[in-house]
KOLKE-49459 format. One record per atom (N, C-alpha, C): x, y, z. Coordinates in steps of 0.2 Angstrom, whole numbers, plus 5000, padded with zeros to 4 digits. Example, Ala and Ser with C-alpha at 12.3 -4.5 7.8 and 13.67 -1.06 7.14 Angstrom:
<sites>
506649725039506249785039506649845039506449895035506849955036506450005039
</sites>
This chain:
<sites>
552754705657552454765656551654755653551554695652550854685649550354715654549854745651549254775654548654745652548254725656547554695655547054745655546654745649546154795649545554755647544954765651544354715648544054755643543954705639543654715633542854735634542754785630542054825630541554795625541654755620541354735615541254665614540654635612540654565610541154545605541454475607541854445601541454405597541554405590541154375585541754315582541454255583541854195581541554155575542154145571541954095565541554035567541754005573541553935574540753945576540553995577539854005579539454035574539754025568539254055562538654005562538154045560537454015558537154045552536854005548536554035542535954085543535754135539535254175542534654145542534154155547533554125547533154155542533154225540532854255534533254275529532954255523533354275517532954345513533154365508532954425505532954405497532454415494532354405486532354475483532154535486532254595482532154655487532554705485532454765489532354825485531954865487531754935484531854985488532355035487532455085491532355155487532055205492531955275490532255315495532655365491532955405495532755485494532555515499532355585498532955625501533355645497534055675500533955745503534155745509534255815513534855805517535355865517535955855520535955835527535355865531535355835538534655795540534255775534533655735537533455695530533955655528533755605522533155555525532755545520532255505522532355445517532455385520532555315517531855285518531655255513531055205512531255145509531255095513531455025511530854985511530754945505530254895504530654835502530654785507531054715507530654655507530754605501530354555503530754495506530554475512530954425517530554345515530954305515530654235516531154185521530854145524531154105528531654055524532254045528532754015525532553935526532453905520532253825521532853785525533353805524533853775529533853765536533453815538533353815545532653805547532253775543531553775544531453725550531853665550531753625556531753655563532053715563532153735570531653785572531053785569530453825571530553895569529953935572529954005569530554045572530754095569531254135570531154205570531454245575531354315575531554335569531454395567531854435562532254485565532854485564533254525568533654565562533554635563533854685558534354735560534954745558535454785560535254855558535354895563535254975562535655005567536055065564536355105569536355175567536155215573536055295572535555305566534955265567534455285563533855315567533555355564532955385567532355345564532055295568531455255565530855315565530455305558529855335557529255295557529155245554528655205553528855135549528355085550528455015547527854985545527854945540527254915537527554835536526954785537527054725534526454705530526754695524526154665518525654735518525954795518525554855516525154875523525054835529524654865535525254885540525154935543525454975548525754925553526254925555526554885560526754905567526354905572526454935579527054945581527354995583527955015586528054965593527554945596527554905601527754835600527654815595527854735592528554735591528854785591529654785589530054795596530654765595531154775601531754825597531954875600532454915597533054925603533654915600534354935604534754985600535354995602535755035598536055015592535954955591536254905586535754875581535054865583534654825579533954835581533554815576532754805577532554725578532254715582531954635582531154635582530854595578530354575577530254505580529954495586529854435589529454385583529554325584529254275579528654275579528254285585527554285585527154335581527554385580527254445577527254445569527654385567527754385560527254345557526854365552526254345550526354265545526954255542526954205537527754205535527854145531528654125529528854175524528354205520528554255516528154325516528554375517528154445517528554505515528154555515528454625513528554665518529154685520529354745526529454805522529054845525529154915523529454965530529955005529530155035533530355115532530155165535530355235535530855245540531555275538531955295544532255365541532555405545532855475543533555455546533955495542534755485544534955565542535555575545535855635545536555635541536655645535537255635532537755675533537555735535538055785536538455775543538055745548538455725554538855665555538855625548539155565548539955565547540255595552541055595551541355535551541055475552541455415552541555395544541155425540541255405533541055335531540555315534540255245533539555245534539155225529538455225528538355295522537855335524537755385519538055445522538455475519538855545522539055595516539255655519539355705514540055725513540255735507540955755506541055815501541055875505541055935501540455945497539855925499539155945496539055885492539355825491539155765487538955715493538355685491538155635495538555565492538755535497539155475496539055415500539155355498539055295503539855255503539855225509540255165510539955115515539855065512539455005515539854955517540454945514540854895517541354905523541254875530540954805528540354815532540154855537539454855540539154935540539254955534538955035534538155035531537954985529537254985527536754985532536954965539536554965544536455045546536855095544536755155545536455195540536055155535535655175530534955155531534855095533534155075534534155005539533754985542533654925545533654865540534154815541534254765535534754715539534654655536535154595539535854605535536254645539536854675536537354615537537354575532537854525532537954495525538554475522538654465516538254405514538054355517537654295515536954305513536854375514536054385512536054435505535954395500536054425493535254445491535154495487534554515484534554545478534154565474534154615468533954675470534254735469534154795472533854845466533354885469532954935464533054995468533255055465533455115469533055175466532655215469532555285467532855335471533055395468533455445472533055505470532855545475532455605474532855665477533055705472533455775475533455825469533855875470533855935466534655925463535055885463535755875461535755855454536155875449536155855442536355775441536755755446536955685445536755645451536355585450536155545455536255465453536655435455536955375454536855325459536655255456536655195461536955145457536855085460537155025457536755005449537154965445536754935440536654985434536054975431535855015425535255065427535355125423534855175426534255155421533655145425532955125422532555175420532655245423532155295422532455355425532355415422532655475426532055535424532055585428531655655426531755695431531455755430531755815435531755795442532155795445532255785452532255715454532255655449532355595452532755555447532955495449533255445445533255375448533055325443532955255446533455215443533655165447534255115445533955055447534154995443534054925443534654895443534954845448535454805448535154735447535254705442534854645440535354585444535854595446536254545449536254545457535954485460535954485468536554505471536554535475537154555479537054565487537554565492537454585498537454655498537154685505537054755505537754795505538254765508538954795508539054825500538754795495538954825489538554875486538054885490537654945489538055015488537755055483538155115483537655175480537755235483537355295480537855355480537755395475538155455474537755505471537755565474537255625471537655685472537755725467538155785467538155825461538455885461538655925455539255895452539255845448539855815446539755815438540455805435540455805427540855735426540755705420541055645418541455645413541955595413542455575408542155515404541955515399541655455396541955415390541855355390542055315384541655265384541855205379541555145379542055085378541755025380542154975379541654915376541954875370541554825368541954755371541454715373541654655377541754605371542054545374542254495370541654465366541054475368540454445365540054495360540354555360540154615355539754665359539654655365539154715369539654775369539254825369539554895370539354925377539854935381539754945389539955025389539455065391539655135392540055135399540655175398541155195404541155265406541055275412540955355415541455355421541855405421542155435427541955495429541555495435541255555439541755585443541955665442542355695446542055775446542255815452542155885452542255925446541955975445542156015439542856045440543256045434543956055435544455995436544155945437544555875437544555835431544055845427543955805421544555785417544955845417545655835413546055785416545955765422546355725426546155645426545655625420545455565421545655515416545955535411546255505405546555435406547055435411547455385413547055335417546555345421546155305425545755275420545455305414545055265409545355225405546055245403546355195400546555135404546655145411546855085415546255045416545655075416545055035416544954985410545055015404544854975398545454935397546054945399546554885399546354825404546154845410545954795415545354755412544854785408544254745406544454695401544954715397545254675391545654615394546054635399546454585401546054535406545554555409545154495413544854455408544654475402544354425397544954385394545454415393545954365390546254315395546354345402546754295407546254255411545654285411545254235416544554235412544454245406543754235403543254265406543354325409542754355413542654415409541954425408541654475403541154515408541254585407540754625411540054615409539654635415538954595414538454655415538554725414538054785414538154815409537754855408537754905402538154965403538354975409538655045411539155025417539755045417540155045422540355115425540355135430540455195433541055195439541355245439541855265445541755345446541755345453541655415456542255425460542555485459543155505464542855555470542955535475542755565482543355595486543355645488543855675492543955655499543355645502543355615509543155535509543755485510543555415509544155385514543855335517544355305522544755245519544555225513544955175510545255195503545555155500545755165494545155165488544755125488544255125484543755065485543155065483542655025485542354995479542254915478542054885472541254885471540854935474540154925473539954905466539454855465539354835459539054885454539554895449539454935444539555015444539555035452539855105454540355095459540955105457541555095461541655165463541655175470541855235473542555245475542955295472543655295473543855345478544355335481544755405484545055435478545055495477545155545472545955535470546355515475547055505473547255445469546755405468546755335465546455345457546155415456545855435450546255475446546355545450546555605446547355595445547555615439548255625437548355675431548855705432549155735426549855735428550355745422550955755423551255805428550855865429551055905433550955905440550455855441550255855447550355775451550455725447550555655450551155635448551455595451552155555450551955495447552555465445552555395442552255345447552455355453552055305458551355315458551155375458550355395458550055355452550455365446550155335440550055255441550655235444550655145444550055135450549955175455549555155460548755155457548655215453548055215449547855155445548355145441548255075437548155015441548454995446548354945450547654955454547555005458546855005461546255005456546355035450545755035446545654955444546254925442546154855441545854815447546154825451545854795458545154795459544854855458544154865460543754835454543954845448543554815442543654735443544154695444544254635445543754595450543654645455543154615461542454615458542354635452541654625449541554555449541954505447541854435448542154405455542654425456543054395463542854435469542254435471542054485476541254505476541054515468540354535468539954485466540154445459539654395457539854335462540354325464540554275470540854315476540454315481540654355487540854305493540854335499541054295505540454285509540454215511539854195516539854245522540454265525540454295531541054325531541254375536541754425535542454385537542354325540542954285541543254265534542854255530543154235523543354295518543454355521543754415517544354405513544754355515545354345510545154315504544554285505544254245498544254285493543954345494543954395489544554455489544854465493545254515494545954485492546254415495546854395493546754375486546254345483546254325476546254395471545954445473545854505469546554535469546854545475547654575475548054535470548054465471548454425467548254435459547654445458547454465449547754525448547654575452547954645450548754645450549054605454549754595453549954565446549554515445549754475438549554535433549054575433548954625428549554665428549754705434550254755434550854725431551054655433551554635429551654625422551054615419550954605412550954675409550754725412550754795410551454825410551754795414552554835416553054785416553354765422553854715423553754675428553754605426553554555432554054555437554754565435555254565440555154625445555054675442555154725446554454735450553854715448553254715451553354655458553654605455553754565461554154585467554654625465555154645470554754695475554354735471554054795474553454755480553154705477552654675481552954635488553454615487553954575493554054625497554354685495554554745498553954765503553354775500552754795503552654735509552554675506552554615511552954625517553454635516553954625522553954675527553854745524553754805527553054805532552554785530551954775533551754715536551654665532551454605534551854555538552554565537552954525541553054555548552954625548552954665554552354645558551754635554551054615557551154545561551454505557551554445559551954425565552454465566552954455572552754495577552154525578551954575584551254545586550954585591550354575594549754575590549754605584549254605580549154535574549754495576549654435572549054405572548854375565548254335565548254295559547854245558547954195552547554245546547754215540547454245533546654245534546354185538545754195539545654185546545454255549545454255556544854215560544954195565544454155569543954185574544154255575543654295579543954375578543454415579543554485579543054525584543254585586542754625589542454675584542854715580542654765575542954735567542554705564542754685557543254735553543054805554543554845550544254835553544454805557545154805560545454735556545154715553545454645549545454665541545354725539545654755533546554755533546754705533547554705535548054675529548654695531549154665526549154585526548954555532548854485531548254465527547754485527547154475524547354485516547554535514547654565508548354535505548854555508549554545505549754465505549654445512549854375513549354325510548654355510548154315506548354305498548654355496548754345488549354295488549854315493550454255492550154185492549654175497549354105496549154085489548754125486548554115479549054095475549654145475550154125471550554055473550654035479550853975480550353925478549753925478549253875476549353865468549453925464549553925457550153885456550653895460551453865459551353785460550853775464550753695466550353665461549953685458549453655453549653665446550153715445550353745438549753795435550053825430549553885427548953845423549053785420548453755418547953735423548253695427547753675433547453735437547853795437547553855441546953885436546953885430546453915425545853865426546053795426545453755425545053755432545353765438545053775444544753835444544953895442544653955442544053955437544053925431543453915427542853875431543153825435542653785438542353835444542753875447542453915453541953965451542053995445541554035442540954005440541053945437540353905434539953885441540353855446539953825451539653875456540053935458539953965462539654045461539554055455539254115452538554135456538554195458537854205463537854185470538354165472538354135479538854165484538754155490539254185495539654125498540254115497540654065498541154065504541554005504542053995511542653985508543153975511543853955509543853875508543353845511543253775509543053765502542553805500542253805493542853815488543253865490543753885486544253835485544453795490544953745489544653675486543953675488543753605484543753615477543653675474543753685467544353655464544953665468545553655466545653575466545353545472545353475473545053445466544453475466544053435460544353445453544653505451544953515445545553485443545953475449546653445448546753385452546353365456546453305460546953305466547153375467547753385472547453385479547753355484547553355491547753425494547453465496547553525499547453535506547353475510547253465517547853515520548453495520548953525523549053605520549053605514549053675512548553725515547953705518547453745521547753775527548253745529548553785536548753855535548853865529549153945526548453995528547853965529547254015529547154005538547453955541547353955549547853965554548453965551549053965556549354035555549454085559549754145559550554145560550854205558551554195559551954175553552454215552552954195546553454135547553254075543553754025544554354045543554954005546555554015545555853955542556353955537556553885534557353895535557653855539558353845540558653805534559153825531559553795526560153755527560353705526560953675527561153645521561753645519562053625513562653565513562753525509563353485509563553465502564053465500564353435494564953385494564753315493565253265493565153215487565753205484565753155478565253155473565053215471564653225465563953235468563853235474563153235477562953295481562653335479562453395483561753385487561853385494561253385498561053435502560353455501560053505503559653495509559753515515559253505521558853565523558153565523557753615524557353595531557353635536556953625543556553685543555953685544555353735544555253735551555053805554554753805560554253875560553753875563553253935563553153955570553454025571553554055578552854055582552754055588552154065592551954135590551254135591550854195590550354205594550154265596549554265600548954215599548854185604548254135604548454065600549054055597549354005593550053995596550153955601550853935603551253875599550853835598551153775593550853775586551253755582551153765574551253695572550853675566551053615563551453635556551853585554552253595547551753615541551953665538551653695533551853655526551453675521551653635514551853705511552553705509552853765507553353755501553053785496553453785489554053815489554553785488555353815488555553815481555553865477555853875470556553875471556953835467557653835467558053835461558753845460559153835455559853845458560253815453560953815456561353855450561953885453562453935448563053905450563353875444564053845444564653895444565253875447565853905448565853965443565753945438565854015433565354065431564854055434564254085434563654065430563754005426563153985421562753935426562153925423561653875428561853815427561753775432561953715434561353655436561353605433560753565434560153585432559653565434558953575433558653635439558353685437557953715442557253685443556853695449556253665449555953685456555453665459555153685464555053615470555353635475555253585480554753595486554453545487553753545492554153525499554153565503554253565510553653545514553553485515552953475518553053445527553653435529553953405535554253455539554353435546554753485549555453485546555753435545556353425541556353385535556653405530556853365524557353375520557653325518558253325514558153305507558553345502558453325495559153315492559253265488559953265484559953275478560553295475560553315468561253295466561253265459561953245456562153305453562653335456563053395452563753385450564053405444564753395443565253445448565053485450565453535455564953555461565253585466564953625471564553695468563853695469563553745466563453805471563253865469562953915474562253915473561853905478561153885479560853955478560353955473559854005473559153985476559054005481558453975485557854035486557154005484556654035485556554085480556754065475556754105468555954135467555954195465555354235464554954235470555354235476554954235482554354185482554454125481553954065479553554055486553754075492553254075497553454135502552954155506553054205511553454185518554054165517554454135522555054185524555454165529556054195530556554135529557054145525557554095525558154105530558254065533558854065537559454015535559954055532560554025529561154055531561654015531562354035532562654035526562654115523562954125516563454185517564054175515564454235515564354295511564754355511564554405507564954385500565454345499565754325493565154285489564854245492564254205488563754255485563454305490562954355490563154395483563854425483564054455478564054415472564154355472564154305466563454305463562954295468562354285464562054345462562254405465562054465462562354485455562954445454563254465447562954405442562754345445562654295440561954255441561654265446560954235446560454265441560254215437559654225432559054235434558854225441558254245443558254315445557854365443557954435444557754435452557254415455557154425462557654405466557954355465558654325469559254365468559254395462559854445460559754495465559154525465558954585469559054575476558854515479558954485485559654475488560054455483560754455485560954515488560954565484561054635485560854665491560154645492559754675498560054635504560154565504560354535510561154565512561454565506562254595508562154665511561754715509561754785512561454785519560954735520560554725526561154715532561454665530561954635535562454685536562654725531563154775532562854835536562254855535561854905539561754895546561554825547561554795555562154805559562754795555563454805558563554875559563454925554563554985555563155025560562454995561562055025566562455005574562754955574563154935580563754975581564154995577564655015577564855065571564755135571564855175565565455195562565955155566566755165564566855105559566355055558566555005553566655025547567055015543567155035536566754985531566255025527565854985523566254925519566054875518566354825514566554835507567054835506567354875498566954825493566854755494566554705490565754725488565354755493564754775493564754845489565254885490565254945485565354925478565854895477566054865471565454835467565054795471564554765468564054805466563854855470563354905469563454945462564254965462564454995456564354965449564454895451564254855444563554845442563154845447562454855445562354925442562554975444562455045442562655045435563255015433563555035427563254965421562854915424562654865420562154895416562154915409561554935405561154885402561254815402560854765401560254765405560354785412559854775417559254835415558654825416558154865417558354925422558254985420558355035424557955035431557355015430556955015436557154965442557454905439557754855442558354885445558754915442559454945445559154995450558655045449558555075454558255045460557954995461557854945466558354925469558854895466559454865468559954915472559854975470560355015473560055065479559455055479559055075485559155035492559455065496559555025503558855015507558954955510558354935514558154995519557454985520557155045524557355045531557355095536557455095542557055045546556355035544556054985547556254915545556454895539556754835537557354815541557754865542558454865547558254845553557754875556557554865563557254795564556854775558556554705559557154645559557654665555558154625554558554625561558754675564559154675569558754635575558054655576557654625581557554535580557654525573557654455572558254405574558754455575559454425578559454425585558954445588558854445596559154505600559254555595559554625598559154675598559154735601558754795602558954845597558554865592558654915587558754985590559155025588559155095589558955135584558355165584558255205577558655255575559055295580559455345579560155315574560355255578560955225575560855205568560155175567559955145561559955195556559655265557559655325553560355345551560855345556561455365554561755315549561755245551562055205547561955205540561155215539560955215531561255275528561255335532561555385529562355385526562655345532563355335531563455285525563055235524563255185519563055225512562455275512562355305505562955355503563255375508563855425508564455385504564555315507565055275504564855255497564355245496564155215489564255275485564055345487564155405482564855405481565255405486565955415485566255365481565955305481566355245477566155255469565555275468565255285462565255355458565555395461565355475460565355485452565955475449565855485441565355455437565255385439564655345436564055385438563855395444563255425445563055485441563555535440563455595437563355575429563555525426563555495419562755465419562655435424562055395424561355445425561555495429561155545429560855585424561455595420561355635413560955585409561155525408560955475404560255455403559955455410559355435411558855495411559055555409558555605407558155585403557555595402556955585397556855635393556955635387556755695383556055685380555755755378555155755376554555755380553955745379553355765382553455695389553155715395553055655400552655605397552755545399552455485398552555445405551955415407552055365413552155305412552355285406552455215404553055195408553155125409553555085413554255105411554455105404555155115403555355195405554955235404555155305406555155315413554755285417554555285424555255255427555455195424556155165426556655205425556755245420557255285419557355355424556755375425556755425430556855405438556655335440556755305445557555305446557855275441558655265442558955345442558655395439558955455439558855485446558255475450558255485456558755455461558855385460559355365465559955395463560155405459560855435456560855515460560255545459560355605462560355615470559955555473559955555480560755535483561055495478561755475481562255535480562155575474562555635472562555695477561755695480561655745485562055725492562255675493562555655499563355685499563555705494564255735493564155805492563655835492563555905490563155935495563555975500563256005506562756055504562756085498562356135495561856105491561756035489561356005486561056035479561656065476561556105470561056075464561356015463561055975457560255975460560055945465559455945467559056005467559256065468558956125468558856145461559356125456559256135450558756095447558656035448558255995445557456015448557456025454556856065457556556125453557056165452556856225449556556225441556956165438556756155431556256095429556156075435555656005433554956025430554855985425554056005421553655945422553855905427553355845429553455835437552955805440552855805447553355755450553455705445553955645447554655675449554955715445555555755446555555805451555055835451554855895456554955855463554455815465554555785471555155745473555455715468556055675470556655735472556655785468557055845471556955865477556255875479556055905484556255865490556055785489556255745495556955745496557355745492558055745494558255815497557955865495558155935499557955925506557355905507557055895514557555855518557655805515558155735519558855775521559055815516559655855517559755905521559155935524559056005528559156065523558956055517559056105512558456125509557856105512557156115509556856175509556956225514556556275517556356315511556756345506556456385501556056335496556256285494555856245489555156225492555156215499554556185502553956255501554256315502553856365501553756385495554056375490553856385483553356325480553456265482553056205481552356235483552256255490551656265492551256325490551756385488551356435484551056415477551456365474551256345467550656305467550556265472550056215472549656205478549556265482549156265488548356255486548056255480547456245478547356165476547856135475547656065472547756025479547256005480547155965487547755895487547755865482548155795482548955825482548955875479549755895479550055925485549555955488549655975495549655925500549355865500549455795504550255785503550455785497551255765495551755815499551555875499551855935503551855915510551355905514551455875521551755815522551655765517551955705519552755695518552955735513553655745511554055765518553755815521554055845527553955795533553455765534553355715539553755655539553955635533554255565532555055595532555355645529555955655528556355695532556055735535556355785541556955755546557455785546557955755551557655735558557855675561557455655567557555705573557955745573557955795579557455845578557155855573556755925570556055885569556055815568555455785566554755815569554755795576554255805580553955875580554455925581554355985581553956015574554255995569554056015562553355985561553155925563552555895562552055935567552255935573551755985577551656055575552056085571552056155568551556135562551656085558551056075553550456055554550356035561549656025562549256085564549656135564549456205566549256245559549556215554549456245547548856255545548556305541547956325539547656265534548156235531547856185526547856115529548056105536547956045539547256025541546856005535546155985536546155915539546155915546546355845549545655805549545055815547544555785547544455745541544855755536544955725529545555675531545355605529545755555530546455555526546455575520547055595516547455635519547255685521547655745524547955715531547555685535547755655541548355605540548155555536548755505535549455545531549255595527549855615524550355655529550055665534550555705539550655655545550155635549550355595555550455515553550155495547550255435545550955425542551255475538551955475536552355485541552255525547552755535552552855465556552355425558552355365561552655305558552555305552552855235548553455255543553555325540554055325536554655365540554655395546555055435549555255395556555555335555555555295561556055325566556555355565556955395569556655455573556255485569555855545572555255525575554955475574554355445578554655415584555155375584555455335590555855395594555855465594556355505597556355475604556955485607557155455614556755495619556455555618556155585623555355575623555155535619554455515618554055575615554355635612553855675609553555655603553855605599553455585594552855545595552955495601552355455603551855505606551955555610551455595613551155635608551555665602551055695597550555655594550755595592550355545588549755535592549855515599549255485603548955555604549055615604548555675605548155675599548455665593547955665587547555605586547855545588547355495588546755495592546855515599546255535603545855585600546055625597545555675594545255655588545555615584545255595578544655535580544855485585544455435586543755455587543555515589542855525591542455535584542855565580542555565573542555525568543155485567543255425562543755375565543355335568543655275571544055235567543855215561544155175556544855185554544855255553545555275551546055285557545755305563546155305569546355235571546055185570546255115573546755095568546655105561547255085557547955105559547955175560548455215562548755195569548355165573548655135580549155085580549155045574549554995573550255015572550455085571551155115573551555085579551055075584551355055590551454985591551254935586551354865587552054835588552554885585553154845587553554865594553154905599553354925605553854885609553754815609554154775612554854765609554954785603555554765600556154825603556054875606556354925607556654935615557054965616557354975623556754985628557054975634556554985640556155055641556655105640556355175640555955185635556055175629555555175624554855135625554955075628554355045628553855075633554255105639553855125644553555195641553855235637553555295634552955275630553055215625552455205621551855175625551955135630551555105634551055165638551455215640551155265643550555295638550755305632550355345627549755295625549855225624549355185623548855175628549155175635548655175641548255245640548555295638548155355638547555355633547755325627547255315622546655265625546855205629546455165631545955195636546155235639545755275644545255325642545355345635544855395633544255375634543755425636543155405637542755395630542355345631541955325624542455315618543055275620543455265615543055215611543155215604542755175599542955095600542555055598542754985599543354975593543355005588543854995583544455005586544655065589545355085593545355035599544855025603544954985609545154915607544954885601545254815600545954815599546054865594546854865592547354885599547054935602547654965607547654905613547054865614547054815620547554755616547454745610547854685608548554695608548754755606549454775606549754765613549354805618549654795624549654735627549154685626549154615628549554565625549754585619550054535615550854525617
</sites>
């Protein structure tokens, strides 16, 4: 069923990289703000790159898109329009018209922020001016060499009648109708930011480790300032942690965050002026869940940490995106683990990796952590770059040790501060700091696909033999792979449940390796502890050993993993034959977890939560079978019912026991208690046709966590109509809470009603489809979280989804292209569903003027 569709956009390749012919020392920008006709005046000092001097004179090529050219000057003299060459993407000045090797270019352009629905460049969000320049949005603001290896000092003047006008760095001057900003640190243009609007700020200060006082401001719309306290607290903890863990001190007098309603991403690390999606800033107990608070903490930290790993040291080109993103994700994971629970955080991170990145690696969109080519760079903001990129950093730290890692990072910051770097630069500092040869390890950056490690065991005469065999499956463009360097953390559990022998880390470097251990008795192997590498373990292990590890393994990740694998194998069998009786040993093991009060409630909640429908489908497909979304849905409900029956009296006790008295707090301990209480309520509701306890919790809840938990259960059990009405009537004026109202229905409505429910919700007055958050809350939740509904056998889910992707693409290609990934697993399903999905993808592909963002993704899925 492969369909060949001709690409319409040029391919950019890493192998073709050339250093810029012209560099920039300083940039002066003046913005005369107007919603439909903002005038941007740029004054840029260019100088020829000495590294390319031997090549002779070079044209000056400036990127520019959807700009209305007004005038230009060189060194103060008018520069004739006839000496320039324009096309839709750039302005070129031929070398013969450039007077000298250093000159000042001045240019005046006009842009229309109100018409910029793509939300990149300068655009409007409910009356607020806002910018988003990563990856290539700056070219929609003025003509410039829009690439990360051109770094310059920026000064900005903003002219307008708005009370708040912000840009990067420190404010140097302000008066009636203007504000001027200067950023003393050279940066690429993708880190430029401007915000102007009728805003209020939540203020605080932070004293750095050298004693400097830094002003902190979070700007929001009037009415939201009382929802900023947790974001500010997260910011201050992030600043302190980065000093303690990495020795990194903030380097400006002011750090600002702005909450924006219309935003394609989660947040953006613009130097000194971070622009955030409102959902990752605003929180109160009444409007935000424990998960919202956790995400705010993590995203605030992530963007702040970019100040050094992304801003002070940036990437040479967009192929090196993982250099800043993988490292910074790893840093925010470390931070969140320190703030909460490393075990729980690790499990959550691996769940996300498996759900998103393993799926990506196994399909037509598979690509290396450092891609080798792209058509649209926005399409490489992926789970592979971010999440797998972070796993690579974690493996590197495992290989060189904590001390070696810190030594290498200190060298990285000292050697490359103010530079645009590559993966080669990054690995070289580890070699220089630790002496470690990382030639083979570098394959993690260039080979796509999830490695599989086959485990064989033998015990004879006091010797335990462990054989490991690795393979990396073929992926698009990479049929054959070399053996990887894979750190495999391990331990042994003795027959009575105590640790046996020495735990450690094996380095798997060959296709097959054997390791021998002298042990007094046959152990139960605990392998890939802490998920020490992003691989799939293939191992013959019976459920008795899984239950044993669940009871006795001292590694919290593998303790959880044993229960998950046990449940996954059972769910796979149930999805083949729903007459199978759930394994009593599994039910008893889960009951033991529920009752074990020595375990963290958050860990117990994770252990008692069944694998998702997507994870079950992945597992079935990996066995070479075709997953049936409807049977998977029913199998999951059946196993939850069996668990509920097994644990009924204990569930009621735990539900009451986990109630948190007093005022709401989002701290990890109380959040964990509420999470376990929610799991107990979910299971109890499988036994109650009227869902009485869930209704009661919904009516009495004084915080959004418990309210949403009960509402989700009611919707999933088909009991949510009244509660949904009440919820909407109460929260219809809070945009972020209304997003939750859309999302819970899209994700949890029963499969037979899901498509019709989502279709009806698209007609709701509150479905503001041009807002990315609102679109994702409905169509995104439907396509990713409601697997049986999306994959309805009549194709109604696919058709509805495609209708809206086609509609959105004309306005917001970035958001549309990311959502197209919902089709990436099309070949795993039955022939009829494959045909239905292919029909919808072809319909999208044939859309007149389809964006190159969507064209690239759809073509890759169809051709993969």
